[in-house]
C-alpha positions in Angstrom: 335.1 131.3 105.1 334.3 129.4 108.0 335.8 126.1 108.8 335.6 124.0 111.7 338.5 122.5 113.2 336.8 118.8 114.6 340.1 117.0 115.7 343.5 115.6 114.4 341.8 113.8 111.5 339.6 116.8 110.2 340.6 117.0 106.2 340.9 113.3 105.3 338.4 111.9 103.1 334.9 111.6 104.8 336.0 113.1 108.4 334.2 115.7 109.8 335.4 119.1 109.0 332.5 121.4 108.1 333.2 124.2 106.2 331.6 127.5 104.1 333.2 128.3 101.6 331.2 130.8 100.4 329.0 132.8 102.9 326.1 134.8 100.8 326.3 138.0 102.6 325.5 140.6 100.0 322.6 138.1 98.9 321.5 138.4 102.5 321.8 142.0 103.0 322.1 143.8 99.6 325.9 144.8 100.5 328.9 143.9 102.6 328.0 145.0 106.4 330.9 145.9 108.0 332.5 143.7 110.6 331.4 146.3 113.8 327.7 145.4 112.5 327.6 141.9 112.0 326.5 141.1 115.9 322.5 140.7 115.6 322.6 139.1 111.3 321.1 136.5 110.6 322.5 134.9 107.2 319.9 132.5 106.1 319.6 132.3 101.8 318.0 129.7 100.9 319.6 128.6 97.6 322.3 126.0 99.3 324.6 126.7 96.3 325.6 129.6 97.0 326.9 129.2 100.3 329.0 125.8 98.8 329.2 124.4 102.2 330.4 121.0 102.9 330.2 118.1 105.9 333.7 117.5 105.2 336.7 116.7 102.5 335.1 114.0 99.9 331.6 114.1 102.0 327.9 115.2 101.4 326.8 119.0 100.9 325.5 120.6 104.0 321.7 121.9 103.1 319.8 124.5 105.0 322.7 126.3 106.3 322.0 129.4 108.8 324.1 131.3 110.2 323.9 133.6 113.6 326.0 136.8 114.3 326.4 137.1 118.2 328.9 139.5 120.0 333.1 140.6 120.1 334.8 139.5 122.4 338.4 140.7 121.0 339.1 139.1 117.4 336.4 136.4 118.3 332.9 136.6 117.2 330.2 134.0 119.0 328.6 132.4 115.8 325.9 130.0 115.5 325.5 127.5 112.6 323.0 125.0 111.4 322.7 122.8 108.5 321.8 119.2 107.5 323.1 116.8 104.9 322.3 113.1 103.6 323.2 110.3 106.1 321.8 107.9 103.9 318.1 107.8 101.7 315.9 108.2 104.2 317.8 110.2 107.0 319.2 113.1 107.9 322.3 114.5 109.9 321.5 118.0 111.8 325.2 120.3 111.9 325.0 122.8 115.0 327.9 125.1 116.3 327.6 127.3 118.7 330.6 129.3 119.7 333.2 131.6 119.3 334.9 131.9 115.6 338.3 133.7 115.4 339.0 136.4 112.6 341.8 135.7 111.1 341.7 138.9 109.3 340.6 139.6 105.6 343.2 138.8 102.9 342.6 140.5 99.7 344.7 140.2 96.5 344.2 142.9 93.5 346.3 143.7 90.2 349.8 146.1 91.5 348.5 149.0 89.6 344.9 149.1 91.6 345.0 151.7 94.1 343.3 149.1 97.5 341.7 152.0 99.1 339.5 152.4 96.0 338.6 148.6 96.4 337.2 149.1 100.3 335.3 152.0 99.4 333.6 150.2 96.6 332.9 146.8 99.0 332.7 148.7 102.4 331.6 152.4 102.0 333.8 156.1 102.1 334.5 155.7 105.3 335.9 152.1 105.0 339.7 153.3 104.7 339.5 154.5 108.0 337.7 151.8 109.1 340.9 149.5 108.4 344.2 148.8 109.2 345.8 147.8 106.0 348.9 146.3 105.5 350.6 145.3 101.7 352.0 141.4 102.1 355.5 141.0 101.0 355.3 139.5 97.8 356.9 135.6 97.2 359.9 135.4 95.1 359.0 134.5 91.6 359.1 130.6 90.3 360.6 130.7 87.3 359.0 132.7 84.0 355.9 134.0 83.3 353.7 131.5 82.7 352.2 131.2 78.9 348.9 132.5 79.5 349.5 136.0 81.1 349.7 138.5 79.1 353.3 140.5 79.1 351.4 143.9 79.5 349.0 142.6 82.3 350.2 143.8 85.6 351.5 142.0 88.8 349.2 141.0 91.5 349.6 142.1 94.9 348.2 141.5 98.2 347.0 142.9 101.6 345.5 142.5 104.4 342.7 144.5 106.7 342.6 144.0 110.3 339.6 145.8 111.4 340.2 149.2 113.7 337.7 148.8 116.1 339.0 145.4 117.4 342.1 147.1 118.5 345.8 146.3 117.5 346.4 143.2 116.0 348.0 140.6 117.8 350.8 138.5 116.2 
């Protein structure tokens, strides 16, 4: 996900808050690249539905998305994002963001009985467990009884946060 905070009104209906809720990285490269492989890569998948990108809350969808990655500087990577949206029937607006984007981390939610190492190996390859600092996040306190839709034998979910080791220790 990539979300740009434009100003104090970002998130209000119709206010600019360009957001990509789904970046089609796997469709672009056939696999999930390691984060240290991102510099120089370009995601330019023409199917706008795969991007799930929007100009803002209750605002038009962004089309013709293109995301180019530059170099890392600490936990930030330079990004150039271009897209457009319909302003009116015969007019288009153009988006061009060019600047650093801070990596907030990677959060994965899995069933309690699934090994996190198996999941990250399936996503990023055999050496993936050595490439991340993996921290299990504390479980929030249960709020009420088990939902009726959830079978009693279904395992609980747990959350993990992954931090790429090549970026060095995580600053808090």
